[in-house]
C-alpha positions in Angstrom: 0.0 0.0 0.0 1.4 3.4 -1.0 1.5 6.4 1.3 -0.6 9.2 -0.2 1.8 12.1 0.6 3.7 14.2 -1.9 7.4 15.2 -1.7 7.3 18.5 0.1 10.6 20.2 1.1 10.7 22.7 4.0 8.2 25.5 3.7 6.8 28.1 6.0 3.6 26.9 7.7 1.1 29.8 8.0 -0.5 29.4 11.4 -2.9 32.3 10.8 -5.0 30.6 8.1 -6.2 27.3 6.9 -7.7 26.1 10.2 -11.0 24.1 10.2 -13.1 22.4 12.9 -12.9 18.6 12.4 -16.3 16.9 12.2 -17.7 16.2 15.7 -15.4 18.5 17.5 -16.3 21.7 19.4 -15.7 25.0 17.5 -12.7 25.8 19.9 -10.7 22.9 18.5 -9.3 23.3 14.9 -7.1 21.3 12.6 -4.7 22.3 9.9 -3.8 19.5 7.5 -0.2 19.6 6.6 0.0 16.5 4.3 -2.0 13.5 3.0 -5.5 12.4 3.7 -7.2 9.8 5.7 -10.0 7.7 4.3 -11.7 6.3 7.3 -14.5 4.5 5.3 -12.0 2.5 3.3 -9.4 2.3 6.1 -6.6 3.7 4.0 -4.2 6.7 3.8 -2.3 8.8 6.2 -2.2 12.4 7.2 -0.1 14.8 9.2 -1.9 17.7 10.9 -1.8 20.3 13.6 -4.6 20.3 16.1 -5.2 23.5 18.0 -7.2 24.0 21.3 -8.4 27.4 22.3 -7.9 28.3 26.0 -10.4 26.5 28.2 -11.7 24.2 25.4 -12.4 20.6 26.2 -14.0 17.4 24.8 -16.5 15.4 26.8 -16.1 11.8 25.9 -13.3 9.4 25.0 -12.2 8.9 21.4 -11.6 5.5 19.7 -10.7 5.0 16.0 -9.4 2.4 13.6 -6.1 4.0 12.7 -2.8 4.5 14.4 -2.2 7.9 16.0 1.0 9.6 17.1 0.7 12.9 19.0 3.4 15.4 20.0 2.5 18.4 22.2 4.3 21.3 20.6 3.1 24.2 22.8 0.7 25.0 25.6 -0.9 22.5 28.0 -3.0 19.4 27.5 -5.0 17.5 30.1 -6.0 13.9 29.4 -8.9 12.2 31.1 -11.1 15.1 32.3 -14.8 14.5 32.9 -17.8 15.7 30.8 -17.6 19.1 32.6 -13.9 19.5 31.9 -12.8 18.8 35.4 -9.9 16.4 36.5 -7.4 14.5 34.4 -3.7 14.5 34.1 -1.9 17.6 32.8 1.0 17.5 30.3 3.5 20.1 29.2 5.1 20.7 25.9 7.4 18.1 24.3 5.4 15.1 25.5 4.5 12.3 23.1 1.9 9.5 22.8 1.3 6.7 20.3 -2.0 4.8 20.1 -2.8 1.7 18.2 -6.2 1.2 16.4 -9.0 0.6 18.9 -7.4 2.4 21.9 -9.8 4.5 23.9 -8.2 7.9 24.8 -9.3 11.3 26.2 -11.3 13.3 26.8 -9.0 16.2 26.5 -8.8 19.9 27.6 -6.4 22.7 27.6 -6.4 25.5 30.2 -4.3 28.0 28.2 -4.6 26.6 24.7 -2.2 24.2 22.9 -0.9 23.0 19.5 -0.4 19.3 18.8 1.3 17.7 15.9 -0.5 14.5 14.9 0.3 11.6 12.4 -2.6 9.3 11.6 -2.3 6.1 9.5 -3.8 2.7 8.8 -1.8 -0.6 9.0 -0.9 -1.9 5.6 -3.2 -4.7 4.4 
């Protein structure tokens, strides 16, 4: 199975434009796709993205998906395991990393001061 990313040498990433709210996320969480695409219906592809939380934003339920996920906290703070009201959980500082196999429950998430995550998503080759 081929990776669906193009050869792209170093370029400036404009952090002021190109953000969109992923389906099912609150409006205070936005993504910026850097490379590739993920086809969840056909369980194929890969993507690299930035995910940005506005200050005080949080999700209310755990996530689970059929693809691998690698996450690096670039800036800000991220709390993992808060409740549906955004309380509790374990807080992490920049330069922390997680890798999750398909089917792993994770979250919910919140950020007190806002954060930017770098994420890579991909399916296992068939």
